[in-house]
C-alpha positions as CSV (number, residue, x, y, z in Angstrom):
1,X,113.7,111.6,179.2
2,X,115.2,110.9,182.6
3,X,114.6,107.4,183.9
4,X,112.6,108.6,186.9
5,X,110.2,110.4,184.5
6,X,109.6,107.2,182.5
7,X,107.0,104.6,183.2
8,X,108.1,101.0,183.6
9,X,106.1,98.0,182.5
10,X,106.9,94.6,184.1
11,X,105.7,91.6,182.2
12,X,106.5,88.3,183.9
13,X,106.3,85.3,181.6
14,X,107.2,81.6,181.5
15,X,110.6,81.0,179.9
16,X,113.4,82.9,178.2
17,X,112.2,82.3,174.7
18,X,108.8,83.6,175.5
19,X,110.4,86.7,177.1
20,X,112.4,87.4,174.0
21,X,109.4,87.1,171.7
22,X,107.2,89.2,174.0
23,X,109.9,91.9,174.3
24,X,110.3,92.0,170.5
25,X,106.6,92.3,170.0
26,X,106.4,95.1,172.6
27,X,109.3,97.1,171.1
28,X,107.8,96.8,167.6
29,X,104.4,98.0,168.8
30,X,105.6,101.2,170.7
31,X,108.5,103.6,171.2
32,X,109.9,101.9,174.3
33,X,113.3,100.6,175.3
34,X,114.1,97.5,177.3
35,X,115.9,97.2,180.5
36,X,117.7,94.0,181.6
37,X,115.5,91.0,182.0
38,X,115.2,89.3,185.4
39,X,114.7,85.7,186.2
40,X,113.2,83.6,189.0
41,X,113.1,79.9,189.5
42,X,110.3,79.4,192.1
43,X,110.2,76.5,194.6
44,X,107.3,75.0,192.6
45,X,109.2,75.2,189.3
46,X,108.6,71.6,188.3
47,X,104.8,72.2,188.4
48,X,105.0,75.2,186.0
49,X,104.6,75.1,182.2
50,X,108.3,76.2,182.0
51,X,110.5,76.1,185.1
52,X,111.8,79.6,184.7
53,X,110.0,82.9,185.2
54,X,111.4,85.9,183.3
55,X,110.4,89.5,183.7
56,X,110.6,91.8,180.7
57,X,111.0,95.5,181.6
58,X,109.7,98.1,179.1
59,X,110.5,101.8,179.6
60,X,109.0,104.9,178.0
61,X,106.0,107.1,178.3
62,X,102.9,105.7,180.0
63,X,101.1,105.4,176.7
64,X,104.0,103.7,175.0
65,X,104.5,101.3,177.8
66,X,100.8,100.4,177.9
67,X,101.0,99.6,174.1
68,X,104.2,97.6,174.5
69,X,102.7,95.7,177.4
70,X,99.6,94.8,175.5
71,X,101.5,93.5,172.5
72,X,104.0,91.6,174.7
73,X,101.2,90.1,176.7
74,X,99.3,89.0,173.6
75,X,102.5,87.3,172.3
76,X,103.2,85.6,175.6
77,X,99.7,84.3,175.9
78,X,100.0,82.7,172.5
79,X,103.2,80.9,173.7
80,X,103.7,79.7,177.3
81,X,101.7,82.4,179.2
82,X,101.8,85.4,181.4
83,X,102.4,85.2,185.2
84,X,101.9,88.8,186.1
85,X,101.8,92.3,184.5
86,X,102.2,95.7,186.1
87,X,102.8,99.3,185.0
88,X,104.4,101.8,187.4
89,X,103.8,105.3,185.9
90,X,106.5,107.1,187.9
91,X,108.8,104.8,189.9
92,X,110.3,106.3,193.0
93,X,114.1,106.5,193.4
94,X,114.2,103.5,195.6
95,X,112.1,101.5,193.1
96,X,114.5,102.6,190.3
97,X,117.4,101.1,192.3
98,X,115.5,97.8,192.6
99,X,114.7,97.7,188.9
100,X,118.5,97.5,188.2
101,X,118.9,94.3,190.1
102,X,118.7,91.1,188.1
103,X,119.4,87.4,188.7
104,X,121.0,87.0,185.3
105,X,124.2,88.7,186.7
106,X,124.6,85.9,189.2
107,X,126.4,82.6,188.4
């Protein structure tokens, strides 16, 4: 399946460990693949449960992404929590370009 034909699920959680566990749960629950995580340290980081926000990106069919997101969100809620969750059924070409950007590549 070509990337532009795949849905993307964006699950933003508190902390890298939570992101790994949510990603693992999502991948075990559905036939999805992961794209590179992204991170964000907001200005109010010291007030958050964990000072780093990480976005997990699931790719696959809409149904598979929905199942992965549900499992990932359940896992994250049992740990540090979920900030946001969104599913884009058919990302545009420009959105696809933005999905490839990530702050983990920066020093």
